[in-house]
N, C-alpha and C positions, 0 to 999 in steps of 0.2 A: 508955163506952170513949173513951179519949183519941184524938182524931184530929188529924192535922196537915193544914191546908188545902192543897189542890193549887195554887191560884193565889195568888200574892202580887205586889203591884205595887212592892215595895221595890227589890229587887236585879235589875238587868238581867243577862241571861245573859252570862257571860264569853266572851272570844274563844275559850277552849279548850272551849266547850260542845259543839262538834261532834266532839270526840274520840270515837272508838269504842273500847269496851273489848274485851278479848279475846273471841273467839267461844266461847261455852259452850253454845250450843243454838240455838233458833229466834231470829230477829232481830225486835226490836221497833223500829220506826221512829217517832220522836216529832218532829213538826214543831211547834215552839212557840217563842215569844219570851219565855217566863216564866223565873223564877229556878230555878237548879238545886236550891236548897235545898227548894223546895216539892215536888220529886219524889224527895227522898231516901228517903222511906218506900217509894215505888214501886220504887226500885232495890234496897232491902233485901229486899222481898218477891219480887223477880224476879231473884235472883242467878244462877239457872241459864240466864238468857236474855241474849242480846247486845242492848244498847240503843244505838241510833244516834240522836243528837240532830241536828236540822236546824233551820235558819231558813227563814222563808217565802221569803226571797230566794235560797235555794240551789236549784240544779238538782235535780230529783227523779228523773230517769230511772234513774240508776245506784243511787241511794240506796234506792229502794223496790223495786228489781228482785227482790231475794231476801227482802224483808220478809214475815214471817208475819202480823203484825198492825201496823196503822198507827194512831197517835194524831195527830189533826190539830186544832190549836187554831184556832177561828174567832173572830177578834177582833171587838170591837164596831164600830169605825169601818170596818174593812176586811172586814166580814163577807161581802159579796157577792163581793169579790175572792177571798176564801178559798174560797168555794163553787166558783169557777172552778178553783181548785187541786184541789178534791175531784173535780170532773168529769174533770180531767186524770188524776188517780190512777186513777179508775174505768175510764178508757179504756185505761190501760196494764195495770191489774190488776183485771179485772172481778170476780174471786171473793174477793180478799183482804178480811178484815174491816177496816173503817175506823171508829174511834171518834172522835166529834166532841166536843171540850171547848169550852164557850162560856159566858160570863156572860150571854148573850142568851137569855132565857126566853120570848121572843115566840113564840106558837104558829105564826104564819104563817112565821116564819123557820125554825122547827123543821121544818115541812112541806117548805119549800124545801130544807133540808139532806138530808132523807130522799129527796126527789125527785132530788137531785144524786148520790145513791149512798151516803149514810151508812148504816152497819150499826147504830150505836147513837149516841144523842145525850145528853150529860151536861151539864146546866146548873147553875150554882152550884158549891158546894163538895162534895167527895166524899172520904171517908177513903181514904188510900193503900191500906189492905188490901182495901177493897171494890173499888177500881179495879184492884188487882192480881188479885183474884179474877176480875173480868170479863175481864181480859186473858188469864188462863190458860184460861178457858172458850173464848175466841175463838181461842187458840192451838190447842186441840184441834179446834175446828171448821175452822180453816184447814188442818189436816193433810189432812183429806179433800178440802178445796177445792184444796189444793196438788196432790194426786194428780190430781184432775180437770183442774186447770190444766195440769199437766205432760202429761197425756194429750191434752188439747186442743192444747197446744203441739206435741206430736209429730204429731198429726193435721194441724195447720196446716202444720207444716214439711213433712210428707209431701205434703200437697196442693200446697204451694208448689213442692216438688221435682218433683211430677208435672206441675204446670202449667208450670214452667220447662222440663222435658224436652219437654213437648208443644209449647211455644212454639219451643224450639230445633229440634224436628223439623219443625214447620210452617214455620219460617223457612228451614231447610235445603231443604225441598221447594219453597218459594216461590222461593228463590234458584236452585235447580236449574231450575225451570220457567222462570224469567226468563232464565237463561242459555241454555236450550234455545230460548226464543222469540227472544232476541236473536241467537242463532246462526242460527236459521231465517230471521229477517229479514235478517241480514247475507248469508246464502247466497242468498236470493232477490234481494236488492238487487244483489249482485255478479252474479248470473245475468242480471238485467235490464240492468245497466250494461254487462256484457260483450257483450250482444247489441244494444246501442244503436248506431245509426250516427252519433249525435251525441256531441260532446264534453261530458260532464256534469261539472260541478264546482261547488263552493261557495266563496264569498268571505266570510271572517270580518271582524269589526270591525277587527282589526289589519292588514287588507289582505293577509293571507296566504290561500292557497287551502287548503281542507280536505283531509284525507288521502283521502277517498272520491272517486274519479273513475271515469269510464267507460273501457273499453278503447280506445274510439275517440279519447279525448283524446290519448293518446300518439301515435297515428297522425297525427291532425290537427295537433297542436302540435309533433310531432317529438321529444318527450321526456316523461318523467314529470313531471307538474306538481303533484302533491299536496304540500302543505306549503310551496310556494314563494311568495315575494313576487310580487305581480302584475306587477311590472316585469321579473322574471326568468322568469315563467311563459310569456310569449308572445315567444319570441325573434325571430319574424318581423316584429314591429313596429319601425318606425324610432323614433328618439329622440323626435321630435315626437308621433307617434301614441301612444307609450307614456306620455308625460307627460300628454297630454290624457285618455287612458283612466283613468289613476290619479286625476287631479283630479275626473273625473266620478264615480268610485266613492266618493272621499272625501266629495263633496258629498251623496251618498245617506245615508251614515252620520252625517254632521254634523247633519242634520235642520234646517238653516237654512231650507230651502225645502220646500214641500209634496212629499211623497214621489212623487206622480205626475209632478210637474215634474222632479224630480231624475232619475227613471228615464228620462224622455224625453231627458235630456242625455247618457246613456251611448251611445256609438257603436253603432249596430245593424249596420253593415257596415264591414268593414275590408279594404282591398286591401293585401295583405301584400307585403313585400319580395321574397318568392319566388314572386310572381305567383299567389297564392291569393286567393280571395274567401271570407271567413268572415262568416256571418250569425249575430249573437248575439241571444239572448232572455234576459231577466233577470226573476226572480220573487222578491219580498221575503218573508222569513220573519219574522213579528211575534210579540211576546209578548202577554200578556193585556192590557197597557196600550197596545198599538198601537205599541210601540217596535220598531225593526228590529233583528233579531238577526244575520241573515246574508243573503246573496244567493245564490239558486240560479241558476246560469248554464248555458246550453246553447249550444254553438257548432257550427255546421254548415258544412262545406266544400261550397259550392255552385258551385265553379269550373266544373266540367264542365257542370252543369245550365244555368248562365248562359251559358256559351259556346255550348252547343247552342241555347239560346233566342235568343241574339244572332245565331247563324248562321241560324236559322229566320227571324228577323225580317229579316235581310239578304236572304234568298231571297224573302220575301214582298214586300219593298220593290222588289227587282229585277224580280220578275214584274209588279208593279203598274206600274213604269216602262215595261217592255216593252209591256204592254197599252196604256198611254196613248200611247206613241209609234206603235204599229202602227195605232191608230185613224186616223191620217193622217200617214204618214211625212214628207209634204211640209211639214207645219207644223213638225215637229221639225227638218227640214233647214233651213228658214228660220230657226229659232232658232239652229241651229249656225252659220249664216252670220253672224248677229249676234254670236255668241260669238267666232268667228274674227276679226271686225273689232275687237271690244273687246280681244281679246288682242294683236292687232297694235298697237293704239294704246298698250296698256300697255308692250309691248316697246320702243316708240320712246323711252319715258322723257320725253315732252314734255307729259304731262298734269299739271295742278295737283293738289294733294292732294285738293281737293273733287271734281274730276273722277274721280280714281282711286277715291274712295269711292263715287261714283255708279255707276261701272262694276261694282265688286265687289258692291255692294248689289243692283243689278239682276240680275246673274248669279246671286247667291245665291237670290233670290226665284224665279227661273225654273227653276233646277235643282231647287229644292224642289217647284215645281209639277209637274215630271215625276217626282217621288219619288226623285230621285238624291240621297239624303240625305248620303252620304259626301262628295260634291263640295261640296254646300251647306254642310256643317259646316266643311270646310276653308276655304271662302271666308269664313265667319263668323270663324274664328280669325285669318285674315289681316287681315280688316277691323279686328278688335280690336287687333292688333299695330300696324297702320298708324296708328290713332288716337293711340297713345302717342308717335309720332314727330312732332317739331315742325319739323325741317329739311326743306325742299322737296327738297333734293338727295338726302337719305336716302330720302324717299318715292319719288322717281323710281327710285332704284336698287332699292328693294324691289319696285316695280311690274315692273321689267325682270326681276327674279329670279323672281317668282311666275308670270309669264306662261307660260313653258314648263312649269312644274309643273302649272298648271291644264290646259293643253293635253294634257299627258301623261295626266292622269286621264281626260279625255274620250276620248282615243285608246284608252286601255286598255279602257274600257267598250265602245266601238264594235268593237274588235278581238275582244273576248270573245264578242260577240253578232252578228258580221258575217253569219253564216249565217242569222240570224233577221231582222235589220233590213235587210240588204243596203244598208247605208250605208258608203261608203268611209271608213276611218279617216284616209286621207291627204288627201282632198279635201272631206270632209264632204258628199258628194253621193250621192243615192240612185241606184242603177243601174237603176231601173224607174220607170214613171209609172203611177199608178192613175187609170183613166178609167172613169166610170160607163157603164152600158149606154146611157143616154140620150145621152151625149156621143159614144159610138161610132156610134150611129145617125145623129146629126147629121153627123159627119165623113164617113160613107159617102155621105150625100146630097150634101154639098157637094163631095166629090171627083168626083162625076159631072158637075159643072158647072164645072170649073176653067177651061174655055176662055173663059169670059166674064169681063170685068174686074170686073163687079159681084160675081160669085161669088167671085172671088179676094179682093176686099175683105172679103166676108162671112167667107170662110175665115180670113183673117188676124185678123179681129175675134174669131171664135170660138176660134181657137187661143190668142189672148191670154187670153180668158176661161177657157179650159181650165186655165190655170196658176193661176187665182184659187182661193181657198179660202173656204168659207162662214165667216161670223163665229162661228157656234157651234162650228165645228171649231177655229178658232184659239184660242178661250178655253176649250176643254175641259180642257187641263192645269190652268188656273187653278181650275176647279171641283173637280177631283180634290184639289189641294193644300188648297183651302179646306175641304173636307169633313174631311180628315185633321186639320187644325188645329182645327176645331170639336170633333171627337171628343176630342182631347187636352185641350181646355179644358172638357169636359163641357157643351158647348152644342149646341143643335139648330138647324140652318140648312138651309133649302131654297133652291133657285135657280130663277129665272124668266128666260127669255130672250125678248125681243121683237126681231124682225128678224134672227133667227138664220140665215135662208137667204140673206141678202145676201152676195154674194161680193166679196172685196177682194183686193188684191195683197199677198201675204205678204211679198214683198221690200221693198215700200215701207212697209207698216204693221206689220211684224213687231216692230220695236223698241218701238213704242208699245204694241201689245197685250201684249207680254211685260212691259212695265213696269206694266201694270194689276194685276198680282198684288199689288203693294204696297197698292193701294186696297182690294182685297178682304181682305187679311190685316189691315189696319187696321180694317176694318168688323167683323171677327170679334173681334179683340183689344180694340178700344176701344168699339165700338158695340153689337153684339148682346149682350143680357143673358143671364144664366143662366135656364133654364126657370122656376125657382121665382120669380125676380125679375120675369119678364115676367108671370106669372100674377097677382102682387100688384097690378100696375097695369092689369090687364084685357087684356093682350095674349095672343095664342096662345103656347104653349110654344116653338114653333119660330119663329125669326126668318127673315126673307126678304131675300135679296139679289137685286136685279133688274138684269140687263144689258139695255141697249136700244141698238140700232143703227138709224139711219134717215138718209135723204137729205132735205134741205130743198129747197124750190123753187129756192133759189139754187145748187143743186148742191153745197152744203156737206155734209160727212159728220159726223154727230153721234153720239157715244157717251155714254150715261148709265149711271152705276152708283149705285144707290140702295139703302140698307138701312133697315129699320124699327126700328133700335135706339134707344138712349137719347139720341142726338144729342150736340151739343157746345154748351156755354154760352159765348157770346162773352167773358164776363167771365173764364172759365177761360183762354181763349186769351190774353187781354191780360195776365193775371197771370203766365202762363208766359213770355210775351214779355218782360215786365219782368225776370223772374228770370234769363232768358238774355241780358238786355241787348240785345235786338233793338230795344226802344223804351225811352224814359225814362218814369217815372211821370207827368211833366208832359204827355207826348204822349198819354196814355190817353184824355183827354176828346175828342181830335180823331178818334178811331176809332169810326165807326158799325159796325153789325154786319157788313155786307158787307166793309168795309175790314178789320175784325178777322179775318175768315175768310181773307183773303189772306195773313195772317202764317204760316199753316201751310205755305206753299210755300217758306218760308225754309229754307235748309240748316241742319240741326242742331236744328230746332224739333220738339219732341215733348211731349205732355201727360203722358207716362209718366216716372216717376222712375227705374225700373229698366230696364236694357238686357237684352234677350233676343234669341234668334235670330229672333223674330217682329217685334218693334218696339222702339222706344226710342232708335234712333239719330238720328231726325230726318232721314232720307235718303230714305225711300220716296216720299212725295208730291212732294218736290222733284225726284226723278229722273223722275217722270211729266212734270213741267213741262218738263224738259230735252228729253224726246223730242217733246213737243208743239211746242216751239220749232223743232226741226229740221224739222218738217213745215209750219212757218209758221202753226200753229194757235193757239188760245187755250184756256185751262183755267179752269173756274169751280168754286167750292165753296160750298155752303150747308148749313145745319143748323138744326134746331129741337129744343129740349130735349124729350125724351120722344117725339118723332115719328120722327127719323132724320136721315140725312145724304145728300147728293147730290153726286156729282162729275160734271161735264160737260166733255167734250172736243169742240171744234169744229175740223174740218180743212176749210179752204176749197177750192173748185174741184176737187172730186173728179172726175177726168176721165171716169169711166164713167157714162153716163146711166142713172138708175135704171130707165127703161123698157126698157133693154137688158140687164137683169139675166138671168142664165142661166136662172133659174127661170121667166121670163116670155117667153122668146124665141118668136118666131113663125116656124115652120119653112116656112111658105108663102112661096115666092119668086116674085115676078112676073117 
């Protein structure tokens, strides 16, 4: 039988080889790069079928979609690439017969072809009629496969539709559940926010507030703030506050500095233009990478609470002041006399600027000692203003102006509590005298002997002593003030008094003793260490300040104030003196330790760089020196690093003989 070979290498398939003839039946898809002439016999034998010619480079999806049989040429050089095409065909059409035509008769390759999904494998030449017969057989087989394939496709489509419907139902239920959850969260959030007493809000990266805010926010801020820019959200801030607030928030979102540092820069308290006090707290919301997304803010109007707290604090301070005064009203009256004298001197307008500062600083310290904080604070403010004035004439005018203001504050206090203190607001005099039972007994005995001159002298002496006050009584306000200062600075201080029963004339020594408050405040502020620092160097947690009063054989009266703090290094004093231009660097070598310590008595000298109501002015110690000079005495200062400091005051020729101290009086009269 004459056969025409299927494969020829002569003629390359023309461009029109992919033309599809009219559909006459089942579709045969032939993917080959061979000549059309070699397949003429096949076309003749399969005239009732539609044949679609393809190249290996053509897309197969649509071309093989409806094919009943597929013939695929596996080339020699591109054989394994063509097997990939076979696998692709089998993926798309798992049941369609695929006949492989190849000149490769290698058994391993043939096995690979069947593994890839070939239905039949033809190598070499095969007569067209035989090939056509094979194709017709496979057409019949594919008819059943087509039915199965269609059924499978219907099942697949049905399953797809069922799956899609299930997914849609699941998605709808999930969306509904999510909506219900979000609604419930929103409802609960709104319920919580509406019952918060704080203004809750969020600040986004664009510096606008989020839409969710608490009901209290509108009440505190005076309007709805959701969605507003932060500069418009807080109408009670002045321009400067608003700008500072915005810059602080911007810094948080910019991330140039550590988040903890930036959060600290946001104002935590704002005193508003409408006299409200708002306390803020801010919490950052971060993403998984630690980047800030937004800020959660809470604002609380604490105006009423703080006012109540301040009022309570004022009452406590007032009660403390009253108790301190009532311990010995005569001491306080002596202080008031000093106050009156100082105010009279200020009113004259004849004091120098330094003298005015001495007066104000001393008064401030002693009003603090009696816990009269409002008066002390006013004096501090006046002192600060006065330091900014360079003209002596303006200083004098200011002194004349503030003198009646200070007096009015004292008078107001005395008037308010005249029924308790029984001190005249007009004369600053107490309208009663406190006398101990011992002194009354003494007076009764002496009064029985008034006819004798000796007794009259005794009576006069004791009446004089009766007006004297013990040293410990006179310095008791200093101890009260010192304890309060120590508490504010988180320090522990105890006090020791030697010679506390010695009685002295408050009229003569009141100014000096009142000025000693500066020495004690300096000891606490500069000398006494914090408890943990004292423990590190082997000291008790509590520091000790010792007051000592004694008479020398020379009848001189000596007062010592010693603290066991960290002391003062003479080198520090000299460095500060050079900085303040009290001495030149060249003079430094001429100063031994004792001479260096004398520099602390200069006006304006202080080892502190910052000024507070406690110290830093460089006035306190120099004011003590001025009081000592008035009494014709001398003042000494010494210190040892790590050991402590000592201030000594010596007043010569104290006229009361220590043997005639009231506590040692002999009642037996010859």
